[in-house]
C-alpha positions as CSV (number, residue, x, y, z in Angstrom):
1,M,-8.6,182.5,-6.7
2,K,-7.9,178.7,-5.3
3,I,-7.8,176.1,-7.8
4,L,-7.4,172.6,-7.6
5,L,-5.9,170.4,-10.3
6,L,-6.6,166.7,-10.3
7,G,-5.1,164.0,-12.5
8,T,-5.1,160.4,-12.3
9,Q,-1.2,159.5,-12.2
10,M,1.9,160.4,-11.2
11,A,3.9,159.3,-14.1
12,T,5.9,160.6,-17.1
13,G,3.2,161.6,-19.5
14,G,1.5,164.6,-21.6
15,A,-1.3,165.1,-19.2
16,Q,0.8,165.3,-16.0
17,K,3.0,167.7,-17.8
18,V,0.4,170.0,-18.5
19,L,-1.1,169.7,-15.0
20,L,2.2,170.9,-13.6
21,D,2.6,173.4,-16.4
22,Q,-0.7,175.3,-15.5
23,A,0.0,174.4,-11.7
24,H,3.5,176.3,-12.3
25,W,1.8,179.3,-14.3
26,F,-1.3,179.7,-12.1
27,H,0.9,179.7,-8.9
28,G,3.4,182.4,-10.6
29,H,0.3,184.4,-11.3
30,G,-0.9,185.3,-7.6
31,H,-3.4,182.3,-7.8
32,R,-3.4,179.6,-4.7
33,V,-3.1,176.1,-6.6
34,T,-3.0,172.5,-5.1
35,A,-2.0,169.5,-7.4
36,V,-3.3,166.4,-6.5
37,F,-3.3,162.8,-7.9
38,F,-5.1,159.7,-7.4
39,Y,-1.5,157.6,-6.9
40,D,1.9,157.4,-7.9
41,R,2.8,155.0,-10.3
42,E,6.4,156.0,-11.1
43,L,7.5,157.6,-7.8
44,M,7.2,161.0,-8.6
45,H,6.0,162.3,-5.9
46,D,8.9,163.5,-3.9
47,D,11.0,164.8,-6.8
48,W,8.2,166.9,-8.0
49,R,7.6,168.2,-4.6
50,K,11.0,169.6,-4.2
51,K,10.9,171.1,-8.0
52,S,7.4,172.9,-7.2
53,A,6.5,175.8,-5.0
54,F,3.1,174.6,-4.5
55,A,1.4,171.9,-2.9
56,I,1.3,168.4,-4.6
57,L,-0.4,165.3,-2.9
58,D,-1.0,161.4,-3.4
59,L,-4.2,160.3,-2.7
60,K,-2.6,156.9,-2.8
61,A,-6.0,155.2,-3.8
62,F,-4.3,152.6,-6.2
63,R,-0.9,150.4,-5.7
64,K,0.1,148.1,-8.4
65,G,-0.1,144.6,-7.8
66,A,-2.4,145.0,-4.6
67,G,-5.3,143.2,-6.2
68,V,-8.7,144.1,-7.2
69,V,-10.5,143.8,-3.6
70,S,-7.5,145.8,-1.8
71,N,-7.1,148.1,-4.7
72,F,-11.2,148.9,-4.8
73,F,-10.8,149.9,-0.8
74,L,-7.7,151.9,-1.6
75,L,-10.0,153.9,-4.3
76,L,-12.7,154.3,-1.3
77,L,-10.0,155.5,1.1
78,G,-8.4,158.1,-1.6
79,L,-11.8,159.5,-2.5
80,G,-12.8,159.9,1.4
81,R,-9.1,162.3,1.4
82,L,-10.4,164.0,-1.8
83,W,-13.9,164.8,0.1
84,R,-11.7,166.0,3.3
85,L,-9.6,167.7,0.7
86,I,-12.2,169.1,-1.0
87,R,-13.9,170.5,2.0
88,S,-11.1,172.0,3.7
89,L,-9.7,173.8,0.8
90,K,-12.9,175.2,-0.6
91,P,-11.3,176.0,-3.9
92,D,-12.8,178.2,-6.5
93,A,-12.4,176.0,-9.3
94,I,-11.3,172.3,-9.9
95,E,-10.2,171.0,-13.1
96,T,-9.7,167.3,-14.0
97,F,-7.6,166.0,-16.2
98,T,-8.1,162.5,-17.7
99,H,-11.9,160.9,-18.2
100,D,-11.2,158.6,-15.0
101,A,-10.4,162.1,-12.9
102,N,-13.6,163.5,-14.5
103,V,-15.5,160.8,-13.4
104,L,-14.5,160.1,-10.0
105,A,-13.7,164.2,-8.7
106,I,-16.4,165.9,-10.3
107,P,-19.4,164.8,-8.4
108,L,-17.4,165.1,-5.7
109,A,-17.2,168.4,-6.1
110,W,-20.6,169.1,-7.4
111,L,-21.8,168.0,-4.2
112,L,-19.8,170.2,-2.0
113,G,-20.4,173.1,-4.3
114,I,-17.2,174.1,-5.9
115,P,-18.2,177.0,-7.9
116,V,-16.6,176.2,-11.4
117,R,-16.0,172.4,-12.3
118,I,-13.7,171.9,-15.5
119,A,-13.5,168.5,-16.8
120,T,-11.3,167.8,-20.0
121,H,-10.9,165.4,-22.9
122,H,-7.6,164.6,-24.5
123,G,-8.9,162.4,-27.3
124,K,-9.7,158.7,-27.6
125,I,-9.0,156.8,-24.6
126,E,-7.7,153.4,-25.2
127,G,-10.0,150.6,-22.7
128,F,-12.7,152.9,-22.3
129,S,-15.6,151.0,-22.3
130,R,-19.3,152.3,-24.1
131,W,-20.7,152.2,-20.6
132,K,-18.1,154.4,-19.3
133,E,-18.1,156.9,-22.1
134,I,-22.1,157.2,-21.3
135,L,-21.7,157.3,-17.5
136,H,-18.9,159.6,-18.4
137,A,-21.2,162.2,-20.3
138,W,-24.0,161.9,-18.0
139,I,-21.5,163.1,-15.3
140,V,-20.1,165.8,-17.2
141,N,-23.6,167.3,-18.8
142,H,-25.4,167.4,-15.2
143,M,-22.4,168.0,-12.8
144,A,-19.6,170.0,-14.5
145,D,-19.9,173.6,-16.1
146,Y,-17.6,173.2,-19.0
147,I,-15.7,170.1,-20.5
148,V,-12.4,171.3,-22.3
149,A,-11.8,169.7,-25.6
150,V,-7.7,170.2,-26.8
151,S,-8.6,170.0,-30.6
152,E,-11.2,170.5,-32.7
153,Q,-11.7,166.7,-33.8
154,T,-11.5,166.0,-29.8
155,R,-14.7,168.3,-29.8
156,R,-16.5,166.7,-32.0
157,K,-15.6,163.0,-30.2
158,A,-16.5,164.2,-27.1
159,I,-20.1,165.5,-28.8
160,E,-20.0,162.0,-30.6
161,E,-19.7,160.0,-26.8
162,G,-23.2,162.0,-25.9
163,I,-21.7,165.3,-23.9
164,R,-23.7,168.8,-24.7
165,S,-21.9,170.8,-27.4
166,D,-22.7,173.9,-25.1
167,K,-20.7,172.2,-22.4
168,V,-17.7,172.0,-25.2
169,V,-15.0,174.6,-25.2
170,M,-11.7,174.1,-27.2
171,V,-8.8,175.2,-25.4
172,P,-5.6,173.6,-27.2
173,N,-2.6,172.7,-25.3
174,G,0.2,175.0,-24.7
175,I,4.1,174.3,-23.7
176,A,7.0,176.4,-22.3
177,P,9.2,177.0,-25.5
178,V,12.2,173.9,-25.6
179,P,15.6,175.8,-24.5
180,V,18.0,173.6,-27.1
181,E,20.5,176.6,-28.0
182,N,22.6,175.7,-24.7
183,A,22.1,171.8,-25.3
184,E,25.4,170.1,-26.1
185,R,24.0,168.2,-29.5
186,Q,27.2,166.5,-30.5
187,S,27.9,165.2,-27.1
188,V,24.3,163.5,-27.3
189,R,24.5,162.5,-30.6
190,R,28.0,160.6,-30.0
191,A,26.4,159.0,-26.8
192,S,23.6,157.6,-28.7
193,G,25.8,156.3,-31.6
194,V,25.1,159.1,-34.1
195,G,27.3,160.0,-36.8
196,E,28.1,163.7,-37.7
197,E,27.0,162.7,-41.5
198,D,24.3,160.6,-40.1
199,V,20.3,162.2,-40.2
200,F,18.4,161.3,-36.7
201,F,14.9,160.7,-36.6
202,L,13.5,160.9,-33.0
203,S,10.2,159.8,-31.8
204,V,9.0,160.0,-28.2
205,G,6.1,158.3,-27.0
206,R,5.0,155.6,-24.7
207,L,5.6,152.2,-26.1
208,V,1.9,151.5,-26.4
209,Y,-0.4,150.1,-29.2
210,Q,-2.0,153.7,-29.7
211,K,2.1,155.0,-30.4
212,A,2.5,152.5,-33.3
213,H,6.0,152.7,-33.2
214,E,6.7,149.4,-34.9
215,Y,5.5,151.1,-38.2
216,L,8.4,153.3,-37.7
217,V,10.4,150.1,-37.3
218,A,9.0,148.8,-40.1
219,A,10.0,151.6,-42.8
220,L,13.6,151.4,-41.8
221,P,15.0,148.6,-43.9
222,G,13.4,150.0,-47.1
223,V,14.9,153.7,-46.2
224,L,18.5,152.1,-45.5
225,E,18.7,150.5,-48.4
226,N,18.6,154.2,-50.5
227,T,20.2,156.2,-47.8
228,P,22.3,154.1,-45.1
229,N,23.1,157.2,-42.7
230,V,19.7,157.1,-41.2
231,K,19.4,156.8,-37.4
232,V,16.1,156.5,-35.5
233,G,15.9,156.7,-31.3
234,I,12.8,156.4,-29.5
235,C,12.4,157.6,-26.0
236,G,9.7,156.1,-23.7
237,D,8.4,152.8,-22.2
238,G,5.4,150.6,-21.9
239,V,4.2,147.2,-22.7
240,L,5.4,147.0,-26.5
241,R,9.2,147.3,-25.3
242,T,10.2,143.4,-26.0
243,D,8.1,143.2,-28.8
244,L,9.9,145.9,-30.3
245,E,13.0,144.9,-29.4
246,L,12.5,141.8,-31.2
247,Q,11.3,143.6,-34.2
248,I,14.2,145.7,-34.4
249,S,16.5,142.5,-34.1
250,S,14.7,140.4,-36.9
251,L,15.2,143.2,-39.2
252,G,18.8,143.6,-38.5
253,L,18.2,147.1,-37.0
254,N,20.2,147.2,-33.8
255,D,22.8,149.6,-35.3
256,N,20.2,151.9,-36.3
257,V,17.4,151.9,-34.1
258,K,18.2,152.6,-30.2
259,L,15.3,152.5,-27.7
260,F,16.5,155.1,-25.0
261,G,13.8,153.8,-22.6
262,M,11.6,156.6,-20.5
263,Q,13.2,160.1,-20.3
264,A,11.9,162.9,-17.8
265,D,13.4,165.4,-19.7
266,V,13.9,165.2,-23.3
267,T,15.6,168.4,-24.1
268,K,18.7,167.3,-25.1
269,F,17.5,164.6,-27.7
270,L,15.0,167.3,-29.5
271,A,18.7,169.3,-29.4
272,A,20.4,166.0,-31.1
273,A,17.7,165.4,-33.7
274,D,17.3,166.5,-37.0
275,V,13.9,165.0,-37.4
276,F,10.9,164.4,-35.2
277,V,8.8,161.3,-36.0
278,L,5.2,160.6,-34.8
279,P,3.6,157.7,-36.2
280,S,0.6,157.3,-33.7
281,R,-2.7,155.7,-34.6
282,W,-4.6,158.3,-32.8
283,E,-3.6,161.2,-30.6
284,G,-5.7,164.5,-29.3
285,L,-2.9,167.3,-29.3
286,P,0.4,165.3,-28.0
287,I,2.7,167.8,-25.9
288,A,5.6,166.0,-27.5
289,L,4.9,167.1,-30.9
290,L,4.8,171.0,-29.7
291,E,7.6,170.4,-27.9
292,A,9.6,169.2,-31.0
293,M,7.9,171.7,-33.2
294,S,9.0,174.7,-30.3
295,A,12.9,173.0,-30.5
296,G,12.8,173.8,-34.4
297,L,12.5,170.2,-35.4
298,P,10.4,169.3,-38.7
299,I,8.1,167.1,-38.3
300,I,6.6,163.5,-39.9
301,A,3.4,162.5,-38.2
302,T,0.4,160.6,-39.4
303,Q,-2.9,162.3,-39.9
304,V,-4.8,161.8,-36.9
305,E,-6.9,164.3,-34.7
306,G,-5.2,167.1,-33.1
307,V,-1.9,167.0,-35.6
308,D,-3.7,167.5,-38.9
309,Q,-4.8,171.1,-37.3
310,T,-1.3,171.8,-36.1
311,V,0.9,170.3,-38.5
312,E,0.6,171.9,-42.2
313,H,1.5,169.1,-44.8
314,G,4.3,171.0,-46.4
315,V,5.1,174.1,-44.0
316,H,5.8,172.2,-40.9
317,G,6.6,168.6,-42.0
318,L,5.2,165.9,-44.0
319,I,1.6,164.2,-43.0
320,V,1.1,160.4,-43.9
321,P,-1.6,157.7,-43.5
322,T,-2.0,155.6,-40.3
323,E,-0.1,152.2,-40.4
324,S,1.9,152.7,-43.5
325,P,5.5,151.6,-43.4
326,D,5.8,152.8,-46.8
327,A,4.5,156.3,-46.7
328,L,6.5,156.7,-43.5
329,A,9.1,155.4,-45.3
330,K,9.1,157.8,-48.3
331,A,8.5,160.3,-46.1
332,I,12.1,160.0,-44.1
333,L,13.7,159.5,-47.4
334,Q,12.4,162.9,-49.0
335,L,13.3,164.5,-45.8
336,C,16.9,162.8,-45.3
337,R,18.2,163.9,-48.7
338,D,16.9,167.7,-48.3
339,S,18.7,169.8,-45.5
340,E,17.2,172.9,-46.5
341,M,13.7,171.4,-46.5
342,R,14.5,170.0,-43.1
343,R,15.5,173.7,-42.0
344,R,12.8,175.7,-43.6
345,M,10.4,173.1,-42.1
346,G,11.8,173.3,-38.7
347,A,11.6,177.1,-38.6
348,A,8.3,177.3,-39.5
349,A,7.4,174.6,-36.9
350,R,8.7,176.8,-34.2
351,R,7.0,180.1,-35.2
352,R,3.9,178.0,-35.5
353,V,4.0,176.9,-31.6
354,M,5.3,180.4,-30.2
355,E,2.4,182.1,-32.3
356,S,-0.5,179.8,-31.2
357,Y,0.7,177.0,-28.8
358,T,2.5,178.5,-25.8
359,T,1.2,177.7,-21.9
360,D,0.3,181.8,-21.8
361,R,-2.2,181.3,-24.3
362,M,-3.6,178.2,-22.8
363,C,-3.9,179.2,-19.2
364,E,-5.0,182.4,-19.9
365,Q,-8.2,180.8,-21.8
366,Y,-8.6,178.4,-18.8
367,L,-8.3,181.1,-16.5
368,A,-11.1,183.1,-18.5
369,L,-13.3,179.9,-18.1
370,M,-13.0,180.0,-14.4
371,R,-13.5,183.7,-14.2
372,Q,-16.9,183.5,-16.3
373,G,-17.9,180.5,-14.0
374,L,-17.2,182.8,-11.2
375,G,-19.0,185.5,-13.1
376,E,-16.0,188.1,-13.2
377,E,-15.9,188.2,-16.8
378,K,-17.1,186.7,-19.7
379,L,-15.5,185.1,-22.6
380,E,-14.3,187.0,-25.6
C-alpha cells in the first residue's frame, strides 16, 4: 500500500512524533510511506531525513517573519507542490494530522481521487475560530472517509463541532515503550541539581497557556514548607518561558525549579524522575503522558479529556482539578511522602500503556481503516 502522511510543521511535538512513529511502523511492515510537512519550523528536516528510511518532504509553504502577503503566496506554492506530489505518487491512502492539514490537504486528495482519506482530531485547538471549525466540519463531512479521534472526549468534541458521528472513529495514540533501563539516572540527576534524597517531579510540554505550568510552579511554596527535598524540572519551550522564569524567581524557587528547554529526546529525564506531572488546562491524548507511563512513572494530572480515560485515580497516579495549585500541592506531598505508592503506581502505569497504548495497536487500527476504505477487509 502507498501511504501519504501529512503534518503541518516539522517541530518537536506530540503530533509530529505520532506521524513519524506511524511512518516507521508502516515502512517496517512493507508499505511505501511518504511523510510530508507544510513547513520546517525548527530546522528538523535534514536530521529527520538522515534517521529515516522513508521519504520526508518539506513543502516550504510558510516562513517565519515573511509577512502575511509573502506567506500567502508561499502557501499557494506549497499547495501546488502538494498537488503535484499527490498526482505523482498516486497514494492509496492519505492521513492528515492536524486541523490545518485536514482543511488544506483533504480537499486536494478528494479532487485527485485518492481512495482513502483519513483526517485526525487530537483535541481542542487553541486559536481555532468557530468559522474555521464550521469549514473543517464541512470538509470532513463531504470529503474525508473518516476522522480519527484520539479519545472518547475528543470524539464527542468532534461531533459537537458539527462532524457527522458516522465519520468519527476512535483510535487512541500509541507509543513505542521508552527504554529507560540503561539510562544513567544518577548522572542526569546530578547534572540537573537533584540530590540522592530529593524527589524529582518532571513535566514535559510546550510553555504555552494550554499546558498551565504556572500552576505547578505556584504549588511549590506550599510543598516546600512541609517537604524541602522536592525538585521540579520542566522540558519544553514556548512563548511563556519569560513569564515562568519571572514567576520562579519572584517565588524564590530558582534552586527547586529548572527549565530544561526543548529536548529532542526526554528519555534521560524520564529515567531520572520519580513522578510525572501534567497540569494542563486541556489535552487530547498527550504523547508525553504515555511516554512517562511507559517509563514506569506515577502520574499527577489534571482531570481533562484523554487523561481521565488513561489514568485511573489511585491506580496509575492522582487526578486533580484544573487550575488548582492547592490540589497539585496536596498530590505532590502525598506522593513525595510515600515511596511505596510511587513504586506501585509507576508499575501499574507501565502495564497500562503496554496493554492498551502501543504503536503496534494504534497502527494496526489505522491499517484496518485503510483496508476497509479500499474494500480489503471490514473493521472488527
